[in-house]
C-alpha positions in Angstrom: -5.0 -19.0 4.1 -8.3 -17.6 2.8 -9.0 -18.5 -0.9 -11.5 -16.7 -3.2 -12.2 -17.7 -6.7 -14.6 -17.4 -9.6 -14.4 -18.3 -13.3 -11.5 -15.9 -13.9 -9.5 -15.5 -10.7 -7.9 -17.3 -7.8 -7.1 -15.0 -4.9 -5.4 -15.9 -1.7 -5.3 -13.8 1.5 -3.0 -14.5 4.4 -4.7 -14.1 7.8 -1.5 -12.8 9.2 -1.7 -9.1 8.3 -4.7 -9.7 6.1 -2.1 -9.6 3.3 -2.8 -10.6 -0.3 -0.8 -13.7 -1.0 -1.7 -14.6 -4.6 -3.4 -13.2 -7.7 -3.8 -15.8 -10.4 -5.8 -15.4 -13.7 -7.2 -18.8 -14.8 -7.6 -17.7 -18.5 -4.2 -16.0 -19.0 -2.7 -18.7 -16.8 -0.4 -16.1 -15.2 0.5 -15.0 -11.7 0.3 -11.2 -11.1 1.5 -10.8 -7.6 5.2 -10.8 -6.4 6.3 -14.1 -5.0 7.8 -12.7 -1.8 11.4 -13.9 -2.4 13.2 -12.9 0.8 16.5 -12.3 -1.2 14.9 -9.0 -2.2 11.7 -8.4 -0.1 9.8 -10.9 1.8 6.4 -9.3 1.8 3.8 -9.2 -1.0 1.1 -6.6 -0.2 1.2 -5.4 3.4 -1.4 -3.0 4.8 0.3 0.0 6.3 -1.3 1.0 9.7 -1.3 3.0 11.9 1.4 4.9 10.2 2.7 5.1 6.7 6.5 5.3 6.2 9.0 6.0 8.9 8.9 8.0 12.1 11.9 10.2 12.7 14.2 8.2 15.0 11.4 5.6 15.0 9.6 7.4 17.7 6.8 9.9 18.2 5.5 12.1 21.0 1.8 12.2 22.0 0.9 14.6 24.8 4.4 14.3 26.4 4.6 10.5 26.2 7.2 8.8 23.9 6.2 5.8 21.8 8.4 3.8 19.5 7.2 2.2 16.3 8.9 0.7 13.2 8.3 1.8 9.6 4.8 1.3 8.3 3.3 0.4 11.6 2.4 -3.0 13.0 -0.9 -4.2 11.4 1.0 -6.1 8.7 2.3 -8.4 11.5 -0.9 -8.9 13.4 -3.2 -11.9 13.2 -6.6 -11.1 11.7 -9.8 -13.0 12.4 -12.3 -13.9 9.6 -15.6 -12.0 10.0 -17.2 -13.0 6.7 -16.2 -15.6 4.1 -17.8 -16.6 0.9 -16.6 -17.9 -2.5 -15.9 -14.4 -3.8 -15.7 -12.2 -0.7 -14.0 -12.1 2.6 -13.8 -9.6 5.5 -10.9 -9.9 8.0 -10.7 -7.9 11.3 -8.2 -7.0 14.0 -8.4 -4.6 16.9 -6.3 -2.8 19.5 -4.9 -4.6 22.5 -2.8 -3.9 25.5 0.3 -4.8 23.4 -0.6 -2.4 20.6 -1.3 0.4 23.1 2.3 0.1 24.3 3.4 1.6 21.0 0.2 3.3 19.8 -2.1 4.6 22.6 -5.5 4.4 20.9 -8.5 2.1 20.7 -9.3 1.1 17.1 -10.6 -1.6 14.8 -9.4 -2.4 11.3 -11.6 -4.3 8.8 -10.1 -5.5 5.5 -12.5 -6.6 2.7 -11.5 -8.5 -0.4 -14.0 -9.2 -3.2 -13.7 -10.4 -6.8 -15.9 -9.9 -9.8 -14.9 -11.3 -13.2 -11.2 -10.4 -13.5 -11.2 -7.5 -10.9 -10.3 -7.6 -7.2 -11.5 -4.8 -4.9 -9.6 -4.2 -1.7 -11.3 -2.0 1.0 -10.4 -1.1 4.5 -12.4 0.5 7.3 -10.9 2.0 10.4 -13.2 2.6 13.4 -12.4 4.7 16.5 -13.5 2.3 19.3 -12.9 4.9 22.1 -15.9 6.6 23.7 -13.9 9.7 24.7 -10.7 10.1 22.8 -9.9 10.9 19.1 -8.0 8.4 17.0 -5.0 9.7 15.1 -3.6 7.4 12.4 -2.5 6.9 8.8 -3.3 4.0 6.5 -1.9 2.9 3.1 -1.3 0.0 0.8 1.9 -1.6 -0.5 1.0 -4.3 -3.1 3.9 -5.7 -5.2 3.0 -6.8 -8.7 5.0 -9.3 -10.7 7.1 -7.7 -13.4 7.8 -9.1 -15.9 4.3 -10.7 -16.1 5.4 -12.7 -19.2 8.4 -14.9 -18.4 10.1 -14.2 -21.8 10.2 -10.4 -21.1 12.3 -8.4 -18.7 11.6 -5.7 -16.0 12.8 -3.0 -18.5 10.2 -4.0 -21.0 7.4 -2.6 -18.9 6.2 0.9 -18.1 3.6 2.7 -16.0 0.8 4.8 -17.5 -0.6 7.5 -15.3 -4.1 8.7 -16.4 -3.9 12.3 -15.1 -0.4 13.7 -14.9 2.2 14.7 -17.5 4.7 15.9 -14.9 5.0 15.9 -11.1 7.2 16.7 -8.1 9.0 13.8 -6.6 9.8 14.0 -2.9 13.3 12.6 -2.2 13.9 10.2 0.7 16.8 10.6 3.1 17.3 7.7 5.5 13.6 6.8 5.2 12.4 10.4 5.8 11.0 13.0 3.3 13.5 15.6 2.3 13.6 17.9 -0.8 11.4 17.9 -3.8 12.5 17.6 -7.5 10.5 17.7 -10.6 10.1 14.5 -12.5 8.9 14.5 -16.1 6.5 11.8 -17.4 6.9 11.0 -21.1 3.3 11.6 -22.1 2.1 10.2 -18.8 4.5 7.3 -18.8 7.3 6.2 -16.5 9.5 3.4 -18.0 10.7 0.9 -15.5 14.3 0.3 -14.8 16.5 -0.3 -11.8 18.1 3.1 -12.0 14.9 5.1 -11.2 14.8 3.4 -7.8 18.5 3.9 -7.0 17.5 6.6 -4.5 14.6 4.7 -2.9 10.9 5.0 -3.8 9.3 7.6 -6.0 7.1 9.6 -3.7 4.4 11.9 -4.9 2.0 14.4 -3.3 -1.2 15.6 -4.8 -1.2 13.7 -8.1 -4.3 14.1 -10.3 -4.4 10.5 -11.5 -6.6 7.8 -10.1 -5.5 4.9 -12.4 -2.1 3.4 -13.3 -1.6 0.7 -15.8 1.4 -1.7 -15.9 2.0 -2.5 -19.6 4.6 -3.6 -22.1 4.7 -3.1 -25.9 5.6 -6.7 -26.2 2.6 -8.3 -24.4 -1.2 -8.2 -24.3 -1.1 -8.9 -20.5 -1.0 -6.2 -17.8 -2.6 -4.7 -14.8 -5.0 -1.8 -14.2 -4.7 -0.3 -10.7 -7.5 2.1 -9.7 -7.6 4.3 -6.6 -9.4 7.4 -5.5 -8.9 10.1 -3.0 -5.4 9.3 -1.8 -3.2 12.4 -1.3 0.1 10.5 -1.5 1.5 7.8 -3.8 4.7 5.7 -3.7 6.2 3.7 -6.6 9.0 1.3 -5.5 11.2 -1.6 -6.5 14.6 -3.0 -5.7 17.5 -3.6 -8.1 17.4 -7.1 -9.6 13.9 -7.9 -8.2 10.9 -8.8 -10.4 8.3 -6.6 -9.0 7.0 -3.0 -8.8 4.9 -1.7 -5.9 2.1 0.8 -6.5 1.4 2.4 -3.1 -1.6 4.7 -2.5 -1.3 6.3 0.9 -3.4 8.3 3.4 -0.2 9.4 5.2 3.5 9.7 4.6 6.9 9.3 6.3 8.1 12.1 8.7 10.0 15.0 7.2 13.6 15.3 8.1 12.5 18.5 9.8 9.7 17.0 11.9 9.8 17.5 15.7 8.2 14.2 16.5 4.9 15.6 17.8 2.3 13.1 16.5 -0.4 15.8 16.6 1.6 17.8 14.0 2.6 14.8 11.8 1.8 15.3 8.1 -0.9 13.1 6.6 -2.6 12.2 9.9 -6.3 11.4 9.9 -8.4 12.3 12.9 -11.5 10.3 13.9 -13.8 11.4 16.7 -15.2 8.7 19.0 -17.3 6.2 17.1 -16.4 7.6 13.6 -15.2 5.5 10.7 -12.8 6.0 7.8 -12.9 4.0 4.5 -10.5 3.6 1.6 -9.5 1.1 -1.0 -8.3 0.2 -4.5 -9.2 -2.1 -7.4 -6.9 -4.3 -9.5 -8.0 -5.4 -13.0 -6.0 -8.2 -14.5 -5.7 -8.8 -18.2 
């Protein structure tokens, strides 16, 4: 386990999957990350690579060859090595192998950087095409689960999400893990109030939102989270009935449509990198 800390925060990162394991604020004396209770969901903040969401029938075709891959890809289960480690910054790294090429036929490197400053943590990822001749096609996203309620005396229903740029949006429904029809969902002055019912048909999935910041707040507490992200074309919000978390998931990529033909070259949300090119993305979490 990698540990970063300063006067305000203690942050832990699991080398398996380069996954956030803990967000603790020393001054509020509160934990802000989901505890990973396997009764509901055993992960905490997986990195989604080289796909986001589910492939139709869990398979894809690339130039006539079939490859099978489970939902959200495999990076979340790979061991990462530590490239840089200081008291307030760490960079972890993994790369393609003969095993990964059996399910994803590309050469790549993935770098994940975590840095803290005061009571903010910045998470950044860099994808590099390591091939000298072949383009890299991929998606990448984040799936952090934040502890709700943050205050133990409150309930999940006491909290709400504040979107800084949208009053209404189109939600894309999910059918067996795949994207289906769209429906309009109204925000109450930019707010979605949390309750189990809104996730009864799986995650809330959005395309093309204008917001780049979401706050988790309650009228009954001074403590919350500011989640900042830029340039992501897709966003998921998810929880499970009875669980004490909500996931805020910015994505460069999305699950297959129910109508997709399986051709990876035609998959929505795919990023293409030429040999030697790099792609960067990330988010910041402020705790209060």
